[in-house]
gemmi code that builds the backbone of each chain (N, CA, C; Angstrom):
import gemmi

chains = {
    "A": [
        ("MET", (-16.342, -14.850, 27.875), (-16.085, -15.322, 26.518), (-14.974, -14.482, 25.881)),
        ("THR", (-13.964, -15.142, 25.399), (-12.895, -14.389, 24.744), (-13.358, -13.998, 23.336)),
        ("PRO", (-13.009, -12.797, 22.913), (-13.452, -12.389, 21.573), (-12.820, -13.272, 20.503)),
        ("HIS", (-13.622, -13.585, 19.521), (-13.153, -14.445, 18.437), (-12.332, -13.606, 17.459)),
        ("ILE", (-11.078, -14.003, 17.258), (-10.259, -13.307, 16.255), (-10.188, -14.189, 15.015)),
        ("PRO", (-10.760, -13.729, 13.908), (-10.756, -14.564, 12.701), (-9.341, -14.725, 12.149)),
        ("GLU", (-9.139, -15.843, 11.474), (-7.852, -16.100, 10.797), (-7.701, -15.151, 9.607)),
        ("PRO", (-6.502, -14.542, 9.442), (-6.349, -13.619, 8.301), (-6.390, -14.326, 6.948)),
        ("THR", (-6.197, -15.670, 6.964), (-6.212, -16.396, 5.689), (-7.336, -17.437, 5.649)),
        ("GLY", (-8.355, -17.247, 6.480), (-9.506, -18.152, 6.456), (-10.401, -17.890, 5.244)),
        ("ALA", (-11.462, -18.690, 5.118), (-12.330, -18.609, 3.935), (-12.983, -17.231, 3.793)),
        ("GLU", (-13.484, -16.695, 4.916), (-14.151, -15.389, 4.848), (-13.124, -14.304, 4.519)),
        ("ALA", (-11.949, -14.414, 5.165), (-10.891, -13.422, 4.911), (-10.450, -13.479, 3.452)),
        ("ASP", (-10.433, -14.684, 2.868), (-10.077, -14.827, 1.443), (-11.061, -14.077, 0.554)),
        ("ASP", (-12.352, -14.233, 0.856), (-13.371, -13.539, 0.055), (-13.182, -12.031, 0.136)),
        ("LEU", (-12.938, -11.549, 1.357), (-12.787, -10.098, 1.537), (-11.498, -9.599, 0.877)),
        ("ALA", (-10.438, -10.401, 0.982), (-9.160, -10.022, 0.357), (-9.295, -10.013, -1.164)),
        ("ALA", (-10.138, -10.910, -1.687), (-10.360, -10.935, -3.139), (-10.983, -9.622, -3.597)),
        ("VAL", (-11.889, -9.073, -2.771), (-12.503, -7.784, -3.104), (-11.426, -6.699, -3.187)),
        ("VAL", (-10.532, -6.686, -2.185), (-9.446, -5.698, -2.166), (-8.570, -5.855, -3.414)),
        ("ALA", (-8.201, -7.102, -3.700), (-7.297, -7.365, -4.829), (-7.962, -7.026, -6.165)),
        ("LEU", (-9.253, -7.339, -6.291), (-9.964, -7.044, -7.541), (-10.133, -5.542, -7.739)),
        ("ARG", (-10.420, -4.828, -6.639), (-10.539, -3.368, -6.722), (-9.226, -2.761, -7.173)),
        ("GLU", (-8.144, -3.229, -6.554), (-6.818, -2.717, -6.904), (-6.512, -3.021, -8.370)),
        ("LEU", (-6.831, -4.248, -8.782), (-6.588, -4.651, -10.166), (-7.412, -3.795, -11.128)),
        ("ALA", (-8.689, -3.571, -10.799), (-9.554, -2.772, -11.662), (-9.036, -1.335, -11.766)),
        ("ASP", (-8.597, -0.783, -10.638), (-8.057, 0.591, -10.647), (-6.828, 0.690, -11.541)),
        ("ARG", (-5.937, -0.278, -11.380), (-4.688, -0.235, -12.164), (-4.969, -0.473, -13.636)),
        ("LEU", (-5.884, -1.403, -13.914), (-6.245, -1.697, -15.306), (-6.896, -0.471, -15.950)),
        ("GLU", (-7.720, 0.243, -15.173), (-8.359, 1.455, -15.693), (-7.306, 2.515, -16.023)),
        ("ASP", (-6.376, 2.740, -15.105), (-5.324, 3.730, -15.354), (-4.555, 3.387, -16.635)),
        ("ALA", (-4.189, 2.113, -16.764), (-3.393, 1.692, -17.919), (-4.210, 1.776, -19.201)),
        ("ALA", (-5.461, 1.329, -19.152), (-6.291, 1.274, -20.357), (-6.658, 2.672, -20.843)),
        ("VAL", (-6.976, 3.569, -19.900), (-7.321, 4.941, -20.283), (-6.096, 5.614, -20.909)),
        ("GLU", (-4.953, 5.387, -20.294), (-3.718, 5.998, -20.808), (-3.421, 5.488, -22.225)),
        ("ARG", (-3.592, 4.192, -22.435), (-3.308, 3.600, -23.747), (-4.267, 4.167, -24.801)),
        ("ALA", (-5.538, 4.262, -24.440), (-6.532, 4.784, -25.395), (-6.236, 6.241, -25.742)),
        ("MET", (-5.892, 7.045, -24.729), (-5.625, 8.460, -24.988), (-4.363, 8.642, -25.823)),
        ("ARG", (-3.373, 7.787, -25.582), (-2.153, 7.839, -26.409), (-2.489, 7.487, -27.858)),
        ("ALA", (-3.493, 6.621, -28.035), (-3.888, 6.202, -29.379), (-4.827, 7.217, -30.033)),
        ("GLY", (-5.083, 8.331, -29.329), (-5.866, 9.402, -29.940), (-7.355, 9.388, -29.614)),
        ("TRP", (-7.779, 8.553, -28.691), (-9.199, 8.564, -28.305), (-9.515, 9.896, -27.633)),
        ("SER", (-10.764, 10.317, -27.715), (-11.194, 11.539, -27.026), (-11.710, 11.157, -25.632)),
        ("TRP", (-11.852, 12.160, -24.772), (-12.420, 11.915, -23.435), (-13.812, 11.299, -23.558)),
        ("SER", (-14.594, 11.808, -24.515), (-15.968, 11.314, -24.670), (-15.996, 9.842, -25.060)),
        ("GLN", (-15.065, 9.476, -25.953), (-15.020, 8.063, -26.383), (-14.615, 7.146, -25.237)),
        ("VAL", (-13.596, 7.573, -24.488), (-13.158, 6.761, -23.347), (-14.300, 6.636, -22.333)),
        ("ALA", (-14.984, 7.760, -22.080), (-16.085, 7.756, -21.116), (-17.195, 6.806, -21.569)),
        ("GLU", (-17.526, 6.873, -22.852), (-18.595, 6.024, -23.370), (-18.226, 4.543, -23.248)),
        ("ALA", (-16.960, 4.251, -23.572), (-16.499, 2.859, -23.486), (-16.508, 2.356, -22.043)),
        ("LEU", (-16.244, 3.261, -21.101), (-16.237, 2.868, -19.684), (-17.635, 2.902, -19.069)),
        ("GLY", (-18.561, 3.521, -19.792), (-19.922, 3.627, -19.256), (-20.041, 4.639, -18.137)),
        ("VAL", (-19.214, 5.696, -18.204), (-19.293, 6.759, -17.195), (-19.374, 8.098, -17.928)),
        ("THR", (-19.578, 9.181, -17.187), (-19.660, 10.483, -17.846), (-18.261, 10.973, -18.218)),
        ("ARG", (-18.238, 11.881, -19.208), (-16.973, 12.471, -19.633), (-16.344, 13.242, -18.472)),
        ("GLN", (-17.200, 13.918, -17.704), (-16.711, 14.688, -16.558), (-16.003, 13.775, -15.561)),
        ("ALA", (-16.568, 12.606, -15.339), (-16.007, 11.680, -14.344), (-14.618, 11.200, -14.767)),
        ("VAL", (-14.499, 10.829, -16.026), (-13.214, 10.292, -16.500), (-12.163, 11.409, -16.567)),
        ("HIS", (-12.622, 12.601, -16.924), (-11.759, 13.768, -17.011), (-11.200, 14.102, -15.629)),
        ("LYS", (-12.102, 14.153, -14.662), (-11.716, 14.509, -13.293), (-10.729, 13.493, -12.720)),
        ("LYS", (-10.965, 12.240, -13.050), (-10.153, 11.170, -12.470), (-8.767, 11.070, -13.105)),
        ("HIS", (-8.670, 11.373, -14.407), (-7.414, 11.046, -15.109), (-6.643, 12.220, -15.692)),
        ("LEU", (-7.282, 13.419, -15.747), (-6.634, 14.540, -16.458), (-5.229, 14.836, -15.927)),
        ("ARG", (-5.113, 15.041, -14.609), (-3.826, 15.467, -14.063), (-2.739, 14.425, -14.328)),
        ("ARG", (-3.116, 13.174, -14.154), (-2.155, 12.073, -14.352), (-1.687, 12.033, -15.817)),
        ("LEU", (-2.635, 12.151, -16.741), (-2.273, 12.061, -18.161), (-1.504, 13.291, -18.626)),
        ("GLU", (-1.830, 14.442, -18.051), (-1.048, 15.644, -18.371), (0.390, 15.471, -17.914)),
        ("SER", (0.548, 14.906, -16.714), (1.910, 14.716, -16.202), (2.645, 13.647, -17.007)),
        ("ALA", (1.909, 12.780, -17.684), (2.537, 11.771, -18.541), (2.961, 12.374, -19.881)),
        ("GLY", (2.574, 13.647, -20.117), (2.963, 14.340, -21.339), (2.198, 13.862, -22.567)),
        ("ILE", (1.007, 13.327, -22.341), (0.207, 12.863, -23.482), (-0.509, 14.059, -24.120)),
        ("GLU", (-0.440, 14.122, -25.439), (-1.145, 15.203, -26.120), (-2.628, 14.860, -26.146)),
        ("LEU", (-3.395, 15.627, -25.369), (-4.821, 15.324, -25.255), (-5.594, 16.082, -26.321)),
        ("ARG", (-6.602, 15.442, -26.859), (-7.387, 16.068, -27.941), (-8.179, 17.249, -27.395)),
        ("ARG", (-7.816, 18.435, -27.846), (-8.352, 19.670, -27.284), (-9.865, 19.788, -27.503)),
        ("ARG", (-10.284, 19.348, -28.688), (-11.700, 19.453, -29.075), (-12.624, 18.893, -27.987)),
        ("ASN", (-12.164, 17.819, -27.391), (-13.014, 17.175, -26.395), (-12.452, 17.282, -24.980)),
        ("ALA", (-11.436, 18.116, -24.824), (-10.754, 18.157, -23.524), (-11.649, 18.752, -22.448)),
    ],
    "B": [
        ("MET", (3.510, 16.509, 2.773), (2.487, 15.462, 2.897), (1.094, 16.053, 2.616)),
        ("PRO", (0.232, 15.261, 2.034), (-1.061, 15.784, 1.632), (-1.870, 16.362, 2.800)),
        ("GLU", (-1.830, 15.773, 3.920), (-2.575, 16.243, 5.087), (-1.951, 15.604, 6.324)),
        ("GLN", (-2.368, 16.066, 7.475), (-1.827, 15.535, 8.724), (-2.174, 14.049, 8.871)),
        ("LEU", (-1.158, 13.215, 9.025), (-1.398, 11.774, 9.163), (-1.321, 11.383, 10.626)),
        ("HIS", (-0.371, 11.936, 11.325), (-0.149, 11.579, 12.719), (0.644, 12.714, 13.323)),
        ("GLU", (0.320, 13.079, 14.543), (1.051, 14.205, 15.102), (2.431, 13.779, 15.589)),
        ("ASP", (3.344, 14.726, 15.558), (4.659, 14.542, 16.151), (5.441, 13.347, 15.600)),
        ("LEU", (5.581, 13.288, 14.277), (6.437, 12.256, 13.689), (7.874, 12.772, 13.760)),
        ("GLY", (8.789, 11.918, 14.181), (10.195, 12.333, 14.209), (10.752, 12.429, 12.791)),
        ("VAL", (11.975, 12.924, 12.700), (12.589, 13.137, 11.380), (12.749, 11.827, 10.609)),
        ("SER", (13.255, 10.800, 11.291), (13.541, 9.542, 10.587), (12.250, 8.847, 10.149)),
        ("LEU", (11.239, 8.879, 11.011), (9.962, 8.252, 10.646), (9.296, 9.027, 9.509)),
        ("LYS", (9.431, 10.327, 9.549), (8.852, 11.153, 8.494), (9.446, 10.760, 7.138)),
        ("ALA", (10.763, 10.560, 7.107), (11.425, 10.181, 5.854), (10.903, 8.829, 5.361)),
        ("VAL", (10.689, 7.903, 6.288), (10.181, 6.576, 5.920), (8.753, 6.686, 5.376)),
        ("ILE", (7.967, 7.571, 5.968), (6.585, 7.728, 5.508), (6.542, 8.387, 4.131)),
        ("ILE", (7.441, 9.335, 3.907), (7.494, 9.961, 2.573), (7.881, 8.923, 1.522)),
        ("ARG", (8.781, 8.027, 1.896), (9.134, 6.963, 0.960), (7.956, 6.002, 0.736)),
        ("ALA", (7.126, 5.840, 1.761), (5.936, 4.986, 1.608), (4.995, 5.574, 0.553)),
        ("ILE", (4.921, 6.914, 0.495), (4.093, 7.560, -0.536), (4.646, 7.193, -1.917)),
        ("ASP", (5.981, 7.234, -2.050), (6.607, 6.865, -3.331), (6.311, 5.412, -3.691)),
        ("GLU", (6.369, 4.540, -2.688), (6.093, 3.112, -2.935), (4.676, 2.945, -3.490)),
        ("ALA", (3.730, 3.671, -2.889), (2.331, 3.577, -3.342), (2.195, 4.129, -4.758)),
        ("ALA", (2.802, 5.303, -5.002), (2.672, 5.944, -6.315), (3.288, 5.063, -7.403)),
        ("ARG", (4.454, 4.496, -7.094), (5.158, 3.672, -8.078), (4.361, 2.423, -8.436)),
        ("ARG", (3.564, 1.949, -7.492), (2.761, 0.746, -7.736), (1.388, 1.061, -8.315)),
        ("GLY", (1.148, 2.338, -8.611), (-0.143, 2.719, -9.184), (-1.276, 2.612, -8.190)),
        ("ALA", (-0.946, 2.641, -6.878), (-1.991, 2.539, -5.863), (-2.692, 3.884, -5.696)),
        ("THR", (-3.992, 3.847, -5.430), (-4.717, 5.098, -5.234), (-4.554, 5.596, -3.799)),
        ("LYS", (-4.149, 4.693, -2.899), (-3.972, 5.069, -1.491), (-2.668, 4.521, -0.938)),
        ("VAL", (-2.108, 5.258, 0.008), (-0.917, 4.786, 0.717), (-1.411, 3.910, 1.866)),
        ("GLU", (-1.020, 2.642, 1.857), (-1.520, 1.699, 2.858), (-0.368, 1.175, 3.719)),
        ("ALA", (-0.722, 0.360, 4.706), (0.280, -0.179, 5.634), (1.360, -0.977, 4.896)),
        ("GLU", (0.976, -1.655, 3.800), (1.980, -2.455, 3.083), (3.061, -1.573, 2.458)),
        ("HIS", (2.693, -0.342, 2.094), (3.691, 0.577, 1.532), (4.642, 1.062, 2.618)),
        ("LEU", (4.103, 1.236, 3.830), (4.965, 1.596, 4.963), (5.907, 0.428, 5.285)),
        ("LEU", (5.385, -0.786, 5.209), (6.229, -1.966, 5.464), (7.376, -2.041, 4.448)),
        ("LEU", (7.072, -1.808, 3.177), (8.113, -1.807, 2.130), (9.150, -0.735, 2.425)),
        ("SER", (8.669, 0.442, 2.794), (9.557, 1.558, 3.066), (10.446, 1.280, 4.278)),
        ("ILE", (9.882, 0.681, 5.307), (10.675, 0.331, 6.494), (11.741, -0.702, 6.112)),
        ("ALA", (11.348, -1.679, 5.295), (12.301, -2.727, 4.889), (13.495, -2.144, 4.130)),
        ("ALA", (13.273, -1.007, 3.459), (14.339, -0.384, 2.666), (15.091, 0.691, 3.443)),
        ("SER", (14.727, 0.905, 4.700), (15.225, 2.084, 5.430), (16.639, 1.964, 5.970)),
        ("GLY", (17.144, 0.734, 6.149), (18.451, 0.572, 6.777), (18.392, 0.756, 8.283)),
        ("ASP", (17.212, 0.969, 8.825), (17.010, 1.155, 10.265), (17.165, -0.184, 10.994)),
        ("VAL", (17.278, -0.112, 12.317), (17.356, -1.335, 13.133), (16.126, -2.224, 12.875)),
        ("ALA", (14.980, -1.595, 12.624), (13.749, -2.347, 12.331), (13.887, -3.147, 11.041)),
        ("ALA", (14.584, -2.567, 10.054), (14.789, -3.262, 8.778), (15.650, -4.504, 8.993)),
        ("GLY", (16.629, -4.389, 9.902), (17.484, -5.533, 10.215), (16.684, -6.676, 10.824)),
        ("ILE", (15.759, -6.321, 11.704), (14.924, -7.346, 12.350), (13.996, -8.005, 11.325)),
        ("LEU", (13.453, -7.202, 10.419), (12.620, -7.762, 9.337), (13.454, -8.717, 8.474)),
        ("ALA", (14.670, -8.272, 8.123), (15.537, -9.087, 7.253), (15.867, -10.423, 7.914)),
        ("ASP", (16.071, -10.407, 9.239), (16.344, -11.653, 9.965), (15.191, -12.647, 9.810)),
        ("ALA", (13.975, -12.117, 9.616), (12.796, -12.983, 9.461), (12.528, -13.280, 7.986)),
        ("GLY", (13.497, -12.958, 7.127), (13.337, -13.231, 5.695), (12.635, -12.107, 4.957)),
        ("LEU", (12.415, -10.995, 5.663), (11.664, -9.902, 5.056), (12.566, -8.702, 4.752)),
        ("ASP", (13.596, -8.940, 3.928), (14.282, -7.771, 3.385), (13.335, -7.185, 2.334)),
        ("TYR", (13.738, -6.126, 1.641), (12.820, -5.453, 0.711), (12.234, -6.435, -0.316)),
        ("ALA", (13.109, -7.238, -0.910), (12.632, -8.209, -1.918), (11.712, -9.242, -1.273)),
        ("GLY", (12.020, -9.589, -0.035), (11.181, -10.554, 0.685), (9.780, -10.004, 0.929)),
        ("VAL", (9.695, -8.726, 1.309), (8.383, -8.094, 1.527), (7.628, -8.010, 0.203)),
        ("GLU", (8.334, -7.587, -0.852), (7.694, -7.500, -2.179), (7.118, -8.848, -2.593)),
        ("GLY", (7.917, -9.898, -2.408), (7.479, -11.246, -2.782), (6.272, -11.685, -1.970)),
        ("ALA", (6.306, -11.398, -0.670), (5.195, -11.795, 0.198), (3.913, -11.070, -0.204)),
        ("LEU", (4.029, -9.782, -0.525), (2.843, -9.007, -0.918), (2.302, -9.495, -2.265)),
        ("ARG", (3.211, -9.804, -3.190), (2.787, -10.312, -4.500), (2.051, -11.641, -4.315)),
        ("GLY", (2.611, -12.488, -3.467), (1.998, -13.796, -3.203), (0.600, -13.659, -2.632)),
        ("GLU", (0.428, -12.696, -1.743), (-0.897, -12.478, -1.132), (-1.907, -12.067, -2.188)),
        ("ARG", (-1.520, -11.118, -3.057), (-2.456, -10.637, -4.084), (-2.825, -11.765, -5.045)),
        ("GLU", (-1.821, -12.561, -5.434), (-2.102, -13.661, -6.365), (-3.062, -14.653, -5.730)),
        ("HIS", (-2.838, -14.945, -4.453), (-3.706, -15.878, -3.735), (-5.135, -15.331, -3.655)),
        ("ALA", (-5.244, -14.034, -3.326), (-6.565, -13.409, -3.175), (-7.319, -13.411, -4.512)),
        ("LEU", (-6.609, -13.089, -5.600), (-7.258, -13.081, -6.915), (-7.693, -14.494, -7.306)),
        ("ARG", (-6.809, -15.466, -7.060), (-7.140, -16.855, -7.439), (-8.352, -17.352, -6.667)),
        ("SER", (-8.517, -16.882, -5.426), (-9.674, -17.340, -4.647), (-10.969, -16.832, -5.271)),
        ("ALA", (-10.874, -15.791, -6.122), (-12.049, -15.308, -6.846), (-12.045, -15.831, -8.289)),
        ("GLY", (-11.134, -16.761, -8.586), (-11.084, -17.354, -9.917), (-10.420, -16.473, -10.958)),
        ("VAL", (-9.605, -15.511, -10.508), (-8.966, -14.585, -11.440), (-7.459, -14.826, -11.476)),
        ("GLU", (-6.936, -15.002, -12.683), (-5.487, -15.159, -12.841), (-4.837, -13.776, -12.779)),
        ("PRO", (-3.645, -13.668, -12.196), (-2.974, -12.365, -12.177), (-2.766, -11.836, -13.600)),
        ("VAL", (-2.900, -10.514, -13.757), (-2.726, -9.879, -15.066), (-1.255, -9.495, -15.222)),
        ("ALA", (-0.698, -9.705, -16.419), (0.716, -9.397, -16.658), (1.006, -7.932, -16.358)),
        ("GLU", (2.150, -7.696, -15.707), (2.529, -6.343, -15.282), (2.523, -5.341, -16.433)),
        ("GLU", (2.958, -5.777, -17.633), (3.054, -4.800, -18.732), (1.680, -4.266, -19.152)),
        ("ARG", (0.630, -5.058, -18.913), (-0.717, -4.563, -19.256), (-1.225, -3.562, -18.223)),
        ("LEU", (-0.565, -3.543, -17.068), (-1.001, -2.649, -15.986), (-0.128, -1.409, -15.875)),
        ("ARG", (0.840, -1.301, -16.789), (1.762, -0.174, -16.684), (1.055, 1.137, -17.032)),
        ("ALA", (1.148, 2.085, -16.101), (0.510, 3.385, -16.321), (1.302, 4.440, -15.575)),
        ("THR", (1.161, 5.674, -16.028), (1.762, 6.780, -15.287), (1.058, 6.858, -13.934)),
        ("GLY", (1.864, 6.880, -12.876), (1.268, 6.819, -11.540), (0.608, 8.120, -11.128)),
        ("ASN", (-0.301, 8.005, -10.193), (-0.886, 9.170, -9.552), (0.134, 9.657, -8.528)),
        ("SER", (0.623, 10.881, -8.712), (1.706, 11.334, -7.840), (1.210, 11.719, -6.455)),
        ("ARG", (-0.104, 11.800, -6.279), (-0.617, 12.201, -4.966), (-1.643, 11.213, -4.431)),
        ("PRO", (-1.209, 9.991, -4.118), (-2.175, 9.056, -3.532), (-2.628, 9.549, -2.156)),
        ("ALA", (-3.842, 9.216, -1.784), (-4.392, 9.643, -0.489), (-3.944, 8.676, 0.613)),
        ("TRP", (-4.151, 9.056, 1.847), (-3.845, 8.137, 2.954), (-4.930, 7.077, 3.048)),
        ("GLY", (-4.527, 5.827, 3.149), (-5.482, 4.739, 3.325), (-5.759, 4.500, 4.805)),
        ("ALA", (-6.797, 3.729, 5.059), (-7.192, 3.462, 6.449), (-6.120, 2.649, 7.182)),
        ("SER", (-5.468, 1.725, 6.470), (-4.557, 0.806, 7.171), (-3.291, 1.495, 7.667)),
        ("ILE", (-2.803, 2.527, 6.964), (-1.589, 3.208, 7.453), (-1.946, 4.105, 8.649)),
        ("ARG", (-3.132, 4.694, 8.604), (-3.582, 5.486, 9.758), (-3.672, 4.586, 10.985)),
        ("GLU", (-4.273, 3.428, 10.776), (-4.466, 2.474, 11.877), (-3.110, 2.000, 12.396)),
        ("ALA", (-2.182, 1.736, 11.488), (-0.840, 1.265, 11.887), (-0.157, 2.291, 12.789)),
        ("LEU", (-0.274, 3.575, 12.435), (0.390, 4.596, 13.246), (-0.325, 4.792, 14.580)),
        ("LYS", (-1.629, 4.548, 14.578), (-2.384, 4.621, 15.835), (-1.974, 3.487, 16.766)),
        ("ARG", (-1.710, 2.311, 16.176), (-1.362, 1.130, 16.972), (0.126, 1.053, 17.282)),
        ("GLY", (0.879, 2.034, 16.814), (2.330, 2.028, 17.035), (2.669, 1.969, 18.511)),
        ("ASN", (3.940, 1.681, 18.759), (4.375, 1.434, 20.137), (4.904, 2.705, 20.803)),
        ("PHE", (4.573, 3.864, 20.243), (5.213, 5.115, 20.657), (5.067, 5.424, 22.148)),
        ("THR", (3.845, 5.250, 22.670), (3.622, 5.668, 24.063), (4.283, 4.729, 25.062)),
        ("ALA", (4.576, 3.496, 24.655), (5.208, 2.542, 25.564), (6.613, 2.989, 25.959)),
        ("ARG", (7.177, 3.929, 25.227), (8.556, 4.354, 25.502), (8.597, 5.775, 26.089)),
        ("ARG", (7.503, 6.132, 26.736), (7.419, 7.475, 27.326), (8.584, 7.790, 28.265)),
        ("ASP", (9.050, 6.731, 28.980), (10.100, 6.962, 29.984), (11.487, 7.107, 29.348)),
        ("ARG", (11.602, 6.825, 28.060), (12.913, 6.948, 27.401), (13.174, 8.409, 27.018)),
        ("SER", (14.439, 8.683, 26.749), (14.803, 10.050, 26.335), (14.255, 10.328, 24.940)),
        ("ARG", (14.201, 11.582, 24.604), (13.702, 11.977, 23.282), (14.544, 11.326, 22.178)),
        ("ALA", (15.866, 11.323, 22.399), (16.772, 10.747, 21.396), (16.500, 9.248, 21.216)),
        ("GLU", (16.245, 8.571, 22.326), (15.944, 7.138, 22.272), (14.640, 6.891, 21.512)),
        ("ARG", (13.640, 7.697, 21.818), (12.337, 7.538, 21.154), (12.477, 7.796, 19.660)),
        ("GLU", (13.298, 8.782, 19.324), (13.548, 9.084, 17.907), (14.265, 7.897, 17.249)),
        ("ARG", (15.225, 7.326, 17.965), (15.999, 6.202, 17.427), (15.088, 4.992, 17.164)),
        ("LEU", (14.051, 4.838, 17.999), (13.185, 3.660, 17.887), (11.850, 3.947, 17.189)),
        ("ALA", (11.709, 5.153, 16.647), (10.408, 5.546, 16.078), (9.990, 4.645, 14.915)),
        ("ILE", (10.944, 4.267, 14.076), (10.599, 3.425, 12.913), (10.197, 2.033, 13.402)),
        ("ALA", (10.954, 1.508, 14.375), (10.610, 0.200, 14.950), (9.223, 0.254, 15.591)),
        ("ASP", (8.921, 1.367, 16.261), (7.609, 1.496, 16.911), (6.472, 1.587, 15.896)),
        ("SER", (6.761, 2.201, 14.744), (5.729, 2.243, 13.701), (5.562, 0.855, 13.077)),
        ("LEU", (6.668, 0.121, 12.976), (6.588, -1.247, 12.436), (5.730, -2.130, 13.340)),
        ("ILE", (5.867, -1.939, 14.652), (5.016, -2.694, 15.588), (3.545, -2.416, 15.268)),
        ("GLY", (3.227, -1.155, 14.970), (1.852, -0.790, 14.604), (1.383, -1.501, 13.344)),
        ("VAL", (2.281, -1.613, 12.364), (1.950, -2.330, 11.120), (1.675, -3.798, 11.431)),
        ("LEU", (2.519, -4.378, 12.300), (2.437, -5.819, 12.574), (1.285, -6.178, 13.510)),
        ("ARG", (0.762, -5.191, 14.229), (-0.324, -5.477, 15.173), (-1.672, -5.692, 14.480)),
        ("ALA", (-1.771, -5.403, 13.197), (-3.030, -5.660, 12.477), (-3.225, -7.173, 12.354)),
        ("ASP", (-4.389, -7.656, 12.777), (-4.669, -9.094, 12.701), (-5.300, -9.495, 11.382)),
        ("LEU", (-5.866, -8.524, 10.669), (-6.557, -8.822, 9.418), (-6.108, -7.850, 8.346)),
        ("GLY", (-6.195, -8.288, 7.104), (-5.845, -7.394, 5.998), (-4.622, -7.876, 5.238)),
        ("THR", (-4.162, -7.045, 4.326), (-3.105, -7.431, 3.387), (-1.814, -7.856, 4.087)),
        ("VAL", (-1.331, -7.044, 5.045), (-0.034, -7.351, 5.660), (-0.061, -8.669, 6.457)),
        ("PRO", (-1.009, -8.859, 7.385), (-0.998, -10.146, 8.096), (-1.193, -11.349, 7.171)),
        ("ARG", (-1.955, -11.174, 6.105), (-2.118, -12.272, 5.148), (-0.792, -12.573, 4.446)),
        ("ALA", (-0.135, -11.519, 3.970), (1.135, -11.715, 3.259), (2.156, -12.400, 4.161)),
        ("LEU", (2.203, -11.974, 5.421), (3.176, -12.555, 6.348), (2.823, -14.001, 6.691)),
        ("ALA", (1.528, -14.279, 6.804), (1.102, -15.659, 7.098), (1.495, -16.590, 5.944)),
        ("TYR", (1.231, -16.158, 4.712), (1.596, -17.000, 3.558), (3.113, -17.170, 3.449)),
        ("ALA", (3.854, -16.132, 3.878), (5.321, -16.208, 3.821), (5.893, -17.003, 4.999)),
        ("GLY", (5.020, -17.435, 5.891), (5.473, -18.253, 7.025), (6.207, -17.448, 8.095)),
        ("VAL", (5.902, -16.161, 8.189), (6.567, -15.301, 9.173), (5.758, -15.289, 10.471)),
        ("ASP", (6.462, -15.419, 11.592), (5.822, -15.393, 12.909), (5.694, -13.928, 13.346)),
        ("ARG", (4.494, -13.385, 13.143), (4.248, -11.964, 13.410), (4.424, -11.637, 14.894)),
        ("ALA", (3.896, -12.515, 15.749), (3.962, -12.273, 17.198), (5.412, -12.224, 17.672)),
        ("ALA", (6.242, -13.122, 17.132), (7.655, -13.147, 17.533), (8.364, -11.872, 17.098)),
        ("LEU", (8.012, -11.396, 15.914), (8.605, -10.143, 15.421), (8.229, -8.976, 16.331)),
        ("ILE", (6.957, -8.931, 16.716), (6.480, -7.846, 17.596), (7.244, -7.888, 18.920)),
        ("THR", (7.365, -9.087, 19.494), (8.070, -9.239, 20.781), (9.502, -8.724, 20.657)),
        ("ARG", (10.160, -9.108, 19.577), (11.551, -8.691, 19.399), (11.666, -7.168, 19.280)),
        ("LEU", (10.741, -6.575, 18.579), (10.765, -5.116, 18.410), (10.443, -4.397, 19.718)),
        ("GLU", (9.516, -4.974, 20.480), (9.145, -4.358, 21.767), (10.310, -4.377, 22.752)),
        ("GLN", (11.181, -5.363, 22.576), (12.307, -5.496, 23.511), (13.466, -4.553, 23.210)),
        ("LEU", (13.383, -3.825, 22.116), (14.482, -2.900, 21.757), (14.624, -1.820, 22.825)),
    ],
}
model = gemmi.Model(1)
for chain_id, residues in chains.items():
    chain = gemmi.Chain(chain_id)
    for i, (resn, *xyz) in enumerate(residues, 1):
        res = gemmi.Residue()
        res.name, res.seqid = resn, gemmi.SeqId(i, " ")
        for name, pos in zip(("N", "CA", "C"), xyz):
            atom = gemmi.Atom()
            atom.name, atom.element = name, gemmi.Element(name[0])
            atom.pos, atom.b_iso = gemmi.Position(*pos), 0.0
            res.add_atom(atom)
        chain.add_residue(res)
    model.add_chain(chain)
structure = gemmi.Structure()
structure.add_model(model)
structure.setup_entities()
């Protein structure tokens, strides 16, 4: 029996590719949305609460990127 | 480079891979994937880029094919593409290596040219890495190429004959 090679654009492959595309979209949307909120003066705690994650998680994920973007981060909650 | 990706990369391939990191970072990707290597190869001016261009895959052609794949994948989940300006963000300057670029370099054609001189292998290193990218049967790159109407097998054959 020859091994079955699925079509890269078949129905199952479409479903799996949608997962990849949605993950990528969510990641990019998160980066953009967090950056926009922080530029608008939101604190880490507020962004974390809005995202439904801990402040530590959002801080760890975005601090270096936002620092390199030159955004003035609110020290009180940094 | 963040960590060892593949042993014994030649100078020219190394430059292409470093550019692939830039492609990923510029696109806000969290990982450097095979599609970023494909973009970088298309922009390299190497003999491999010429072969891609002959198949309609110059840099803009690859970009268009990848965009088309993502739009198709999102639509299959009922999601309309989001406008680029809403996704604009400062990029992560240190994306990690993704599974697909590791796999592409593993599947590269490097060992098939063992009998060639070092200079020859160096000259064909980018083409051999492109063969690795094209050998993936599933995932973003084969989907993008299928939607763009590119004959992947024919491209591989042409590159192998170099």
